[in-house]
N, C-alpha and C positions, 0 to 999 in steps of 0.2 A: 754362467756360461758367457764367454766373450761374444760381443756383437761383431758380425761380419760387416765390413765396409761395402757400401754399394759400388758396384763396378761403374766406371764412367761410360756414358752413352757413346756409341760410335758416332763419328762425325756425320755420317750419312743420315742417321736418325735425327740429329740436331737440325740439320738443314731441312729435313722433311717437316718438322714441327714448327719451323720458323713462320712468322706472320706473312701472309701473302702480300706481294707488292701491289698496291692499288693501281688500276689501269689509268692510263693517261686521259685526263678530261679533255674532250674536244672543245675547240673554241666555240663560244656561244654564238648562235645565229642572231642576226640583226634584221629587224623589220623597219625599212625606211618609211618615215612619216613626214607629211608636209604640215608646216605650221599654218594654222588658219587664224592666227592672231591678227587683230585689226578689223575683223568682220563683226558686225553688230550681232549681239546675242539677245534673243527675245526672252523676257522673264514674264511669267504669268501674273496677271493682276490679282490682287487680294480680293476675296469675296466679302461682301457685306450683307447684313440681314436685309431682306426685302419683303414687301407685302404684295399680295396678288389679289386681283379682283375675283370675286366668287361668281361662278356661272349660275344664273337663276335656274331653279328647278321646281316650277309650280305644280307639275304633275308627277314628280318622283321618277321620271325616266332617267335623269342624269344619275341619281343615286343608285338605281338598278344597274346601269352600265358601269359605274365605278366599282360596285361590288363584284360584278362579273369579271371586270378587267383585272382587279387585284387578285381574285381567286384563281383565275386561269393563269395569270402571270406567275403566281407562286407555284402552281402545278407545273407549268412549262419550265420554270427555272430548276425545279427539283428533277424533272426528267432530263433536262439538258445537262445538269451537273452529273447525274448518274451515267448518262451516255458518254460524256467527255471522259469520265473516269474509266469506263470500260474500254474506250478507244485507246486511252493512254496505256492501259495494261496490255492490250493486244499488241500495240507498237513495241512495248518493252520486251515482249516475248519474241516478236518477229525480227527485231534488230540483230541479235546474235546470229540467227539463221541467215539473214540477208548478207552479213559480212562474211560468214563462213562459206556460203554458197557461191559467192562471187570472188572469192580470194584468187588472185592471179589471173582473172579474166578481164578482157577489154570490152566485151559486149555485156551490158547489164540489162536485166529485166526491170521494167519501170515499177512493177508491183509484185507482191508476194500474195498468193491466194491463201485464205483461211476458210475452212469448211465447217459448217454446223452438222450436228448429228443427223438432221433430216435432209442433208444434201445442199442446203442453201450456202451461198458463197459470198464472202466479202473480200476485198483486196486492200492490202496495206501498201500504199504507194510511197515510193522514195524518189522525190524529184530533185533535180539539180538546182536547189534553192537553199541558201544558208543565211542565218542571221549573223550579225556582226559578232566578232570575237570579244568576249567579256574578260578573258584572262590571257593577256598577251604573253606573260611570263611562262605560263603552262604551254601555250602554243609553241613558243620558241624552244622550250625544253623537249617537247614531244615530236615536233616536226623537224627540228634540227636544221640541217643544211637545205632542206626542201622548202623552208618557210618563205624565203624571199621569192622563190620561183612561183609558188602556188597561192600566195596570199599577198594582196595589195591593199593599200589604203584606198577606200572609196569615199568620195565626198560629193556633195551637191551644194552649189551656191544659188540661193533663191533671190531673184531680183523682183521687187515689188514695183511693177511698172506704173501703178496708179499713184505712187508718191513721188515720181520723178517729175520735175517741172516740165510742163507741156512743151515749151520751146526747146528743151534739151533732149527730148526723147529720141527723135530721129538721128541727130548728130551722135548721141551717145551709143545707140545701137550700131551705127555705121562704124564707129571707132572700135567697138567691141568685136564686130565681125572681122575687121581688118587686123586687130590684135591677134585673134585666134588663128587667122589665116597665116600670119607671119610665123607662127609657131607650129603650123601643120596640124592644128587641132580643131578645124572647122566642124568636124563631125561631132564634137563634144557639145556644140551649141544646139540645143533643142528648144524650139519656141512653141508655145501653146497659148492661143489667144481665145478669150471668151468675153462675151458682153455680160456685165453684171452691174447691179446698182451700186452706188456709192454708199458709204456708211450712213450718210444723212438720210437716205431714202426711207429707211425703216420707220423713222419718226416723222419725217416731213410729209409722207404720203397721206397721213390722216388729217392734215390741215390743208393740203392742196386739192384733195379729192374727197367726195362724199363716200358713204359706205357702199352704195351700189357701184360706183365707179371703181372702188378698190376691189370689189369682188370680181369685176370684169378684168382688171389688171392682174389679179391673182391667177387668172387662167393663162396669162402670158408669162408672168414672172411670179411663180408660186412662192409663197413664204414657207420657209422650213417649219414644219410642225411635227410634234411627236407627243406621245403619252408617256410620262415619266412615272414609274411606279416606285422608284427608290428616291426618297427625299432626304436631304441632309438634316443637320440639326436646325431646329426652328422652322422646319418645313421648306428650307431653301433647296433649290435644284442642286443635284450632285454634279 
């Protein structure tokens, strides 16, 4: 039996099945950034193995306190970890509702309420506070043309006043104020002054004053003290 030839497809059908034309790709958004090259960058000092004096314990009180501290610290960390995990889960559930509820609105509620079976309530707050962007390429791709309007590079330059030569402090600050004033950026200069010991004080105090005097000085300038329950390798502080 002779085969019948397939009829040619109509022109309209051929056009319909043709591959779609890809949409025009918009120009990539650009986020302007300021180069901070030339400013000193601090690098953490490497740690070395240290030895520590042992607190005497003639009556066993220290051992009891250490045992209690380590036990309660482990319990507290376990509870804190569980609590943080539960909070994270609740936030993950609340976020989609938060964005859906406020879609198209200009007035936003600061929190979303969540209720327990017994009627008790917690609130999941959403504040106007954001961390720095870690993936700039993704931001530019998602925010597009709105990137430059709503995202700006933020930076702070820290001046360590205690390492400036004493004779240069006042002239340098005066020039700095004058420089910012010329550029209309006086409000960007924020000064905060505190009285604090020099780096040498922590060691020198023990040769300059006796133990009783240092205890009195500690009431005015208390030394930072803490109980560390997590120790690194070899017993070093983390």
